[in-house]
N, C-alpha and C positions, 0 to 999 in steps of 0.2 A: 531620584533626588540626591542620593549619595554620590552618583557619578558626577552630577553637576557641582556638588560641593568639592569633590576631589579636583576637578578641572579648575574651578575658581581658585582654590588654594594653590594649585601648582602655578597658575598664571601670576598670582601675586608673589609667590616665592621667586619666580624667574625675574620679575621686575625688581624685587628687593636685591637680587643678585646682579643688578645692573644690566639685565638683558634689555634689548630694544623691544618696545611694546609690540611692534609688528611681528617680530619673531615669536614672542610669547603667545600672541593671539593665534598665529598660524599653527603653532604646535598644539595649543589648547583646542583648536578646531579639529585637528586630526585625532587627538586623544578622545575628544568627545564622540566623534564618529565611531571610533573603534570600540569604545565602551558601550555604545548602543548598537553594536553588531553590524556596522557598515563595513563593506569590503574596500580594498584599495581602489577597485574600479569605481565604486560609488563615490569615494572621496575625490577621485580625479574628476569625475563628472561634476560634482558639486563645485570644485575649484574653478573649472572652466566656465560653468554657468555663472559663477560669481563675477569673474573677470569681465564677461560679456554682458552682464546685466546693465540695463540703462541707468538704473539708480546708482550703481557703483561708478559708472563712467561720469555721471553728472557730479557726484560727490567728489571724485578724484579731480575733475576739472576745477571745481570751486576751491578745494584745498590748495592745489598747486598754484592757482592764480592769486590766492591770498598771499602765499609765500613770495610770489613774483612782485606783488604790490609792496610788500614789506621791504624787499631788496631795492626797489625803485625809490622808495621814500628815503632810504639810507643814502642812495647814490646822489640824490638831489639835495642832501643835507637839510631835510625838512625839520629834523629834531633840533638842530642847532639854531635855526631861524626862529623856531617856536619859542625856545627858551629866551633868546635875546629880546624878542618882542614883548614877552611877559614882564621881563625886568624893567622895560621902558614904560609899560602901561600901568603897573601896579606899585603904589607907594608902600603899602603895608606888607612887610615881609611875611607876616603870619598867613596872609592870604595866598602868597605865592607857593608856600610850602605844599598844600594839597593840590593846587592847580597844576603845578609842573608834572608830578607823576600821573595825575588824572589825564592830562592832555597827551602825554607820551603813551598812556595806556590805550589811546585811540589808534596807535600805530602798532600793527601786528608784527612784533619781532621777538625772537627768543631772547630771554634775559633782559627784556626792555627796562626792568627796574634799575638796571645799572646805568642807563643813560641819564636818569634823573638824579641818581644818588649823589654825584659830586655837587650839584646845585643845592640839594636838600642839606648836604653836609655843611656847606658854607653858610646858608641861611640859619640852619639849626644851631650851629656853633655861636653865631652872633646872638641868637635868642637864648643861649645857655641851656639848650635841650640836652637831656640825657641820651646816650647812644640808643637805648630802647625806644625812646620817643621818635627819634629820627628814623630808625628802622621801621617802626610801625607806620608812620605817615607815608614813607616812601613805598612800602609794600602794600598797605591797605588800599590807598587811593589809586595805585597802579591797576588794581583788579576790579574796580567798581563797575566797569562797562561790560565785563565778560558775560553778564547775565543777558545782555540785550544787543551787543554789537555783532552783526552777522559776518564779521571778519575773523572771529575766533573759532577754531576747529571744534571745540567742545559743543558749542551751540549749534553749529552746522551739522555735526554728527547726531545730536539729539533730535533735531528736526527730521533728518533722513531716516534714522532708525525707527522713529515712531510715526513716520509719514505725516508729520504736522508741518504745514507751510510756515516758513519763518515769519511771514506777515501775520500769522495767527499767534505763534509762540512768543515772539518778541514783545508785543504789547502786554501780554499776560505776565511777563516777567519784569516789566518796568518797576513795579513796587519793590522788587528785590534790590534793584540799583538804588532806589530812593532810600530804602532801609540801610543799605551799606553806607551811603553818604551821611545819613543821620548818625549811624554808629561811629563813623570816623570822626565826626565833629564832637560827639559826646566823649569819646575815649582817647582821641588824639589831639584835639585842638582847644578844647574848652579851657584848659588850665594854662594856656600859653598867653603871656602878656603881649599886646600888640607893639610892633616897632615900626615907626614910619621913617622912610628914607627921605632925605631932602631931594627935591627935583633938581636935575642938572639945569644950569642956566639956559641951555638951548632947548629945553623941553617945553615948548609951547604947543598950542593946539595942532599946528601943522605936523610937528614931530610925533604927537600922539596918534594922529590919523595915519601917519606912515607906519607906525608900529602896529596899529590895528590891521592895516592892510597886509603887513607881513605875516601876522598871526593867521588871518583868513587864508592867505596864500599857502601857508604851511599845512593847513588841515583840509583844504577843499577836496582832495581826492577821497578822504574818508567820508565827508559829508555827501559827496556825489554818490558813492556806493550805497549809503544808507537811504538816500532819496530814491534812487532807481529801484532798490530792492524792496523797501518797505512801503513807500508811497505809491510808486508806479507799478509795483509788483512785477518787475522784470526779473527773470531768472538770475540768480546770484552770479553764476559764471559769466553770463553776458554783461552784466553790470560791471564786473571786474575788468573784462576785456576793454569795454568802452573807456573806463577810467584810466587804465594803464596806457592805452594808446593816446588819449588826450594829454595825460601828464608827460608822456614821452615827447609828443609834438611840441607842447608848450615850452619844455626845457631843452628842446633841440639836442637830444641825446645822440652821441655818436654810436656807430655800429659796434665799436669796441666796448662802450659802456653797456649797450644792450646785451652784448654777449656775456659780460660778467653778471648782469642782472639775471639773465635766463639760466646761466650755469648754476648760480646759487639758489635761485627760486624753484626751478623745476627739479625738485629733489626726489630721486628714486626712493629714498627712505620714506618720504611722506606718501608716495604712491603705494608703496608696499603696506604702509599703515592702514590706508583706506581699504585695501584688499583684505588685510587681516581682520579688520572690524566687520566688514560686510560678510566675509566667509564665516566668522564666528556667529553672526546673526543667522545666516542661512543654516548652519549646522544645528543651532539650537532649535530652529523651526523644523528642519527636515527629520531630526531624530525624535521629535515629540518631547524633548527634554523640558521645554518651557511649560508644557501643560501639567507637569508634575508639581510645579512650584505653588500655585494657588492652593491646591489640595493639601500639600504638605504643611503650609503655614496655617491653613484653616484647622487642620488636625491638632496643631500646637496651641490653638486658641489665640493666635496673634492677629490683630486687625491689619488689613492691607496697608493702612496709612503708615504704620510702623515699619512694615517690610520695605515699602518703596522709598523710605528715607534711610533706613539703616544700611541696606545693601549698597547703594551708591556711596554713602558716607564711608563705609568700611573700605570700599575700593579706592576712593579718593585719598583717605588717610594712609592707606598702605602703599600707594604708588606715587602720590604727590602730583598727579596729572589729571586734569578734568577729562581729557580725551580718553584716558584709561578708565576712569570712573564710569563714563558714559558707555564706552565701547564694551566693557566687561559686563556691566550691570543691566543696561537697558534691554539687550536681547533677552535676558532672563526675566525681566519684569514686564516684558511686552504684553503677555496675556492679562496682567492686572491693569496696566495703564490703558491699554487699547481695548482688549476684550471685544465685545460686540460694537462698541462705539468708543471714540477717543475721550478719555477723561482728562481734560486740559489741566485741571487742578492737580491731578496725580502727576502729570508730566512735569509741571513746575516744581512740585514738592520733591520729586526725585532728583531733578537737576540741582535744586537748592541743597539737597543732602550730599550729592557728589561734590559740589563746590565747597560746602562747609568742610568736608573731609580734606579736600585739597588745600584749603587755606590754612588748616591747622597742621598739615603734614610737614615734619622736618625734612622729608625727602623732596619737597617742592623746591625746584631750582631757584626761583626768585627769592624765596624765603631764606634759603641757605646762603645765597650770594649776598643778599642785603644784610643779613645778620653779620656775616663775616666782614663785610665792607665797613660797617659802623662799629664792629667789635662789641656787639650787644650780648647780653646774657639771656638765656632761654626763659628763666623764671619770670622776670619783670615783663618780658615781651609777651609771654602767653597770658599774663594778667590783663593785658589790653586786648589781645586777639580773641580769647575765649568769650568774653562778654560781647564783643563786637559780632562774632559769629552767632551768638545767641540772639542778638537783636534781629539779624537777617532771618534766622530760623523762625523767630516769632512771627515775622511778616509772612513767611512761607506757610506757617500754620493757619494764619488768618486767611490767606488766599485759598486754602483748602475748602473753606466754607463759602467765600465770596464767589469763586469760580465754579462752584458745584452746580 
């Protein structure tokens, strides 16, 4: 148990020192093996086995294809069309405020909150919102889908590490998204007075239908991936390939554009991250380190429910990344969450813990960028974030009993 605590602490330390997560996990895997008496030959064999493992290859394909889809959506200016169509469709600026970051949150791209920030800034200024209110709305509603959208790496990693199909995990986590929406309304929108814009003279039914069509055309790739993966239960990687090819054909992308999309999307860094996560999982299992966790916490008198929330929460808070929270903590919690049978309620609770930590972490890129953009203060911002996270956590606690 002490070896695990040491490795966990070192990984978090490396991440705080701005190491890449993949390097931190790879080094942590090696240290874990050495501390449990594995030789260099053993470590090499484990590394090769991890790279060649079918689960690793499937996960890597899914993650890289998600990155490719994100680059494709940027190339076809999907975000810009989405925003313009919303402005044409909705009169009440107060309603556009959460919808813009929420819809852009459907598009898997790094720092996506910055795409919606300028529009939220303009609308929020007209509504006389404080910087902290604008920051909260842009940040919070950007992340409401990550509990359920199979385009985000944290959710994909969670399913892979626990061997839970996304078609099973996603429906179980829908209440978390609903809780996040309710929290956002309560703490971000409730006190804002509505402001209605005058319709442009040419904004008749035909114009509104055109705007609705533009909106649908902006998000159809995301909808298609969700349908193929969750409704028809097609492998995520295959669903992404079909969607990417269809989008490319519909938009008649040139070979030069395709080249740019693939160069940016097929990131060696992300491939290495998948290898790091899966190697860490394998080393925790191979060394028998994970088997020491339940007994250790039992001896301390801590119930498993506290453990499976606090460990991912600490990882998320320390790193600001849900992929790190899942990648570090889920292999350690595997014996508790899975054991002789999968405890779906534990899996959801653990994910909620990691996500809660990430949402509150000042190291989270989206939070840091959004706060800086709107020049908000930490104190008033956290007075909205903390109770919002508490609402989602309360939903997760309820699911512990409902899903049991």
